[in-house]
C-alpha positions as CSV (number, residue, x, y, z in Angstrom):
1,M,-16.9,-27.5,54.1
2,K,-18.6,-27.5,57.5
3,I,-17.1,-24.1,58.4
4,F,-18.3,-22.5,55.1
5,T,-21.9,-23.7,55.7
6,I,-21.9,-22.3,59.2
7,S,-20.7,-18.8,57.9
8,L,-23.3,-18.7,55.2
9,V,-26.1,-19.5,57.5
10,T,-24.9,-16.9,60.0
11,S,-24.7,-14.1,57.4
12,F,-28.2,-14.9,56.0
13,T,-29.6,-14.8,59.6
14,V,-28.0,-11.4,60.4
15,S,-29.2,-9.8,57.2
16,L,-32.7,-11.0,57.7
17,I,-32.8,-9.6,61.3
18,V,-31.5,-6.2,60.1
19,S,-34.0,-6.0,57.3
20,I,-36.9,-6.7,59.7
21,L,-35.7,-4.0,62.1
22,V,-35.4,-1.4,59.3
23,L,-38.9,-2.2,57.9
24,T,-40.5,-2.0,61.3
25,G,-38.8,1.3,62.2
26,V,-37.0,-0.1,65.2
27,L,-33.7,0.7,63.4
28,N,-33.5,4.2,61.8
29,I,-30.8,4.0,59.1
30,R,-30.8,7.7,58.4
31,K,-28.9,8.3,61.7
32,A,-26.0,6.5,60.2
33,F,-25.5,9.1,57.5
34,P,-25.0,13.0,57.4
35,D,-28.2,15.0,57.7
36,D,-28.1,16.3,54.1
37,Y,-27.3,12.8,52.6
38,F,-30.9,12.0,51.7
39,N,-31.9,15.6,50.9
40,T,-33.0,15.7,47.2
41,E,-34.4,19.2,47.2
42,P,-32.4,21.8,45.2
43,D,-30.4,24.5,47.0
44,A,-32.9,27.3,47.7
45,S,-30.2,29.9,47.2
46,E,-29.8,28.9,43.5
47,V,-32.0,29.8,40.5
48,V,-31.9,28.9,36.9
49,M,-31.3,31.9,34.6
50,P,-34.5,32.5,32.6
51,N,-34.7,33.5,28.9
52,L,-35.2,37.3,28.9
53,L,-34.4,37.8,25.2
54,N,-37.0,39.9,23.1
55,L,-38.7,41.1,26.3
56,K,-39.3,44.7,27.0
57,I,-36.9,46.0,29.6
58,G,-39.8,46.5,32.1
59,D,-40.9,42.9,31.8
60,A,-37.4,41.6,32.0
61,E,-36.8,43.6,35.2
62,K,-39.9,42.1,36.8
63,A,-39.0,38.5,35.8
64,A,-35.5,39.0,37.3
65,R,-36.9,40.6,40.5
66,D,-39.3,37.7,41.1
67,L,-36.3,35.3,41.0
68,G,-34.2,37.5,43.3
69,I,-31.7,38.4,40.5
70,R,-30.2,41.9,40.1
71,I,-29.8,43.3,36.6
72,T,-27.3,45.7,34.9
73,T,-28.0,47.1,31.4
74,E,-26.0,48.3,28.4
75,D,-27.5,50.1,25.4
76,R,-27.0,48.8,21.8
77,F,-27.9,50.7,18.7
78,V,-29.6,48.2,16.4
79,E,-31.3,48.7,13.0
80,D,-34.8,47.4,12.3
81,T,-35.5,46.6,15.9
82,S,-38.0,48.0,18.4
83,P,-36.3,50.2,21.1
84,D,-36.1,49.1,24.8
85,V,-36.0,45.3,24.0
86,V,-33.5,42.8,25.4
87,V,-31.3,41.7,22.4
88,D,-28.7,39.8,24.4
89,Q,-28.0,38.6,28.0
90,F,-25.2,37.2,30.1
91,P,-25.3,34.7,31.7
92,L,-27.3,32.8,29.0
93,P,-30.6,31.1,29.7
94,G,-30.3,27.9,31.7
95,F,-27.3,28.9,33.6
96,R,-27.4,28.3,37.4
97,M,-26.7,31.3,39.6
98,K,-27.0,32.5,43.2
99,R,-29.8,34.7,44.3
100,G,-28.6,38.3,44.5
101,E,-26.2,37.9,41.6
102,A,-26.5,40.2,38.6
103,V,-27.4,39.4,35.0
104,K,-26.3,41.9,32.3
105,L,-28.9,42.8,29.7
106,F,-28.2,44.5,26.4
107,I,-31.0,46.8,25.5
108,S,-31.8,47.9,21.9
109,K,-31.8,51.6,21.0
110,A,-33.1,53.1,17.7
111,V,-30.4,54.1,15.3
112,E,-30.2,57.9,15.2
113,V,-31.0,59.4,11.8
114,T,-30.3,63.1,11.2
115,F,-31.5,65.2,8.3
116,E,-29.7,68.2,6.9
117,M,-32.0,70.9,5.8
118,I,-30.9,72.6,2.6
119,E,-32.3,75.5,0.6
120,E,-34.2,74.7,-2.6
121,D,-31.8,76.8,-4.7
122,D,-28.8,74.9,-3.3
123,Y,-30.5,71.6,-4.2
124,F,-30.8,72.4,-7.8
125,D,-27.3,73.9,-7.9
126,D,-25.8,70.6,-6.7
127,F,-27.9,68.3,-8.9
128,V,-28.4,68.5,-12.7
129,I,-31.4,66.7,-14.1
130,S,-30.0,64.3,-16.7
131,Q,-31.6,64.0,-20.2
132,S,-29.7,60.8,-21.0
133,I,-31.1,58.1,-23.3
134,I,-30.1,54.5,-23.3
135,M,-29.4,53.5,-26.9
136,P,-31.8,50.6,-28.0
137,D,-30.7,47.6,-30.0
138,I,-32.1,47.9,-33.6
139,T,-29.9,45.3,-35.4
140,G,-31.8,43.4,-38.1
141,L,-35.0,45.5,-37.9
142,V,-36.7,47.0,-40.9
143,S,-35.4,50.5,-41.3
144,V,-38.9,52.1,-40.8
145,T,-39.4,50.2,-37.5
146,A,-35.9,51.0,-36.3
147,I,-36.4,54.8,-36.8
148,D,-39.7,54.7,-35.0
149,I,-38.0,53.0,-32.0
150,L,-35.2,55.6,-32.0
151,N,-37.7,58.4,-32.1
152,S,-39.8,56.9,-29.3
153,S,-36.6,56.6,-27.2
154,G,-36.0,60.3,-27.5
155,V,-33.4,60.3,-30.3
156,K,-33.9,63.3,-32.6
157,R,-30.9,63.3,-34.9
158,I,-30.6,60.3,-37.2
159,T,-28.6,59.8,-40.4
160,E,-29.0,56.8,-42.7
161,R,-26.9,55.3,-45.4
162,E,-27.0,52.1,-47.4
163,A,-24.3,49.3,-47.8
164,E,-24.2,45.9,-49.4
165,D,-24.4,42.9,-47.1
166,D,-24.4,39.2,-48.0
167,F,-26.3,38.2,-44.8
168,I,-28.8,41.0,-43.9
169,D,-31.8,41.3,-46.1
170,K,-32.3,44.4,-48.1
171,G,-34.0,47.2,-46.2
172,K,-32.9,46.0,-42.7
173,V,-30.4,47.5,-40.3
174,I,-26.9,46.2,-40.6
175,S,-25.3,48.3,-37.8
176,F,-25.6,51.6,-36.0
177,N,-23.5,53.9,-33.9
178,P,-23.4,54.6,-30.9
179,P,-23.7,51.0,-29.9
180,A,-26.7,49.5,-28.0
181,G,-26.6,50.3,-24.2
182,S,-24.7,53.5,-24.6
183,E,-25.9,56.5,-22.6
184,I,-26.5,59.3,-25.1
185,S,-28.3,62.7,-25.1
186,E,-31.2,63.8,-27.3
187,D,-28.7,65.8,-29.3
188,T,-26.5,62.9,-30.2
189,V,-26.4,62.0,-33.9
190,V,-27.2,58.3,-34.4
191,E,-25.9,56.8,-37.7
192,V,-27.9,53.8,-39.1
193,I,-26.5,51.5,-41.8
194,I,-29.2,49.9,-44.0
195,S,-28.6,46.8,-46.1
196,K,-29.2,47.2,-49.9
197,G,-28.8,43.5,-50.4
198,P,-25.8,41.1,-51.0
199,S,-22.9,42.3,-53.1
200,I,-23.0,38.9,-54.9
201,K,-26.4,37.9,-56.2
202,Y,-27.4,34.3,-56.5
203,S,-29.9,32.3,-58.6
204,I,-31.4,28.8,-58.6
205,V,-30.5,26.5,-61.5
206,P,-33.7,25.5,-63.4
207,N,-34.6,22.0,-64.6
208,L,-33.6,21.9,-68.3
209,Y,-34.2,18.1,-68.8
210,N,-36.3,17.3,-71.9
211,S,-36.4,21.0,-72.9
212,S,-35.7,22.1,-76.4
213,L,-32.5,24.1,-77.0
214,S,-34.5,27.4,-77.4
215,N,-36.5,26.7,-74.2
216,A,-33.3,25.8,-72.3
217,R,-31.7,29.1,-73.3
218,A,-34.8,31.0,-72.3
219,L,-35.0,29.4,-68.9
220,L,-31.4,30.1,-68.2
221,E,-31.7,33.8,-69.2
222,K,-34.8,34.1,-67.0
223,N,-32.7,33.1,-64.0
224,N,-29.8,35.4,-65.0
225,L,-27.6,32.4,-66.0
226,K,-25.8,31.7,-69.3
227,L,-26.0,28.8,-71.8
228,G,-22.5,27.4,-72.2
229,R,-21.3,24.4,-74.3
230,V,-24.0,22.4,-76.2
231,N,-22.7,18.8,-76.4
232,N,-24.5,16.8,-79.1
233,V,-25.3,13.2,-78.0
234,I,-27.3,10.5,-79.7
235,D,-30.0,8.5,-77.9
236,E,-32.5,7.0,-80.3
237,T,-34.8,6.1,-77.4
238,M,-35.3,9.7,-76.6
239,G,-36.8,12.6,-78.6
240,F,-34.4,14.6,-80.7
241,D,-33.6,18.2,-79.9
242,R,-34.1,17.5,-76.2
243,V,-31.8,18.2,-73.3
244,L,-30.6,15.0,-71.7
245,G,-28.2,16.5,-69.2
246,Q,-26.9,19.7,-67.6
247,S,-23.5,20.5,-66.1
248,V,-25.0,21.9,-62.8
249,K,-27.8,20.0,-61.1
250,W,-31.1,21.7,-61.1
251,G,-32.1,23.3,-57.8
252,E,-28.5,24.3,-57.0
253,R,-27.9,27.9,-55.7
254,V,-25.2,29.6,-57.9
255,K,-24.0,33.1,-58.6
256,E,-25.8,35.0,-61.3
257,G,-24.1,34.8,-64.6
258,T,-22.9,31.2,-64.1
259,V,-22.4,29.2,-67.3
260,I,-24.4,26.0,-67.6
261,D,-23.4,23.4,-70.2
262,I,-26.0,21.0,-71.6
263,D,-26.2,17.6,-73.4
264,L,-28.6,17.9,-76.4
265,N,-29.9,14.8,-78.2
266,T,-29.5,15.3,-81.9
267,E,-29.2,13.3,-85.1
268,L,-26.0,15.0,-86.1
269,Q,-22.8,14.3,-84.2
270,E,-21.5,17.8,-84.3
271,E,-20.9,20.2,-81.5
272,R,-22.7,23.5,-81.3
273,R,-22.1,26.5,-79.0
274,G,-24.7,28.5,-77.4
275,W,-23.0,31.9,-77.7
């Protein structure tokens, strides 16, 4: 234990003396190391490559010359770019290089456009002015409107014919030929098919309840329907010779000519027919 204490005291004393000598300048510690050990200044022969992109070649040359860098150039034909501008470089910006080394710059050149002169007569020989028309869509339009649209588009030859159709209202265009979007000429014949109404006609069943037999027949005939079987029923709480029921509910849409049976309140239990 005594030996350890003596060693500790001795080390502390030596360190204290050395520190005092260094601080007072008596001991110059720099002499114990190489001359460039404490040199923090960058190597004067190195430069950092600057960003020369988008500079005019003259400005790029000046910037490189100020840093002691040589340049070599190569032309590039680039569209939509001003001529004589740096579009690429090697080495890239930020690269360390020695003074006197060369940087390669790629310089933009305008794209060469050439025009071939041709005679006016040759121009019209090679190109024929097209009189084409794009066929419009006239489906479902009233025939008069459809024809006006065709005429306005330049169509001069139109034929019309009628056809029955259960879905297109009477007087409207069912179809046409050539089809919409076709490219046609003004001499093309356009065929237009006009609806003349449904092939099957429909009617609405009237309300026959509490009508007399004669009135019920008249209502049905007015709606292009037929009176069918007249079933005699007795209901003393209701007026006689009055319709108490019908075979098809009123308001229904049925084909014209449909037969409608009725129940007629009567004093006599005998069956009568309406035809």
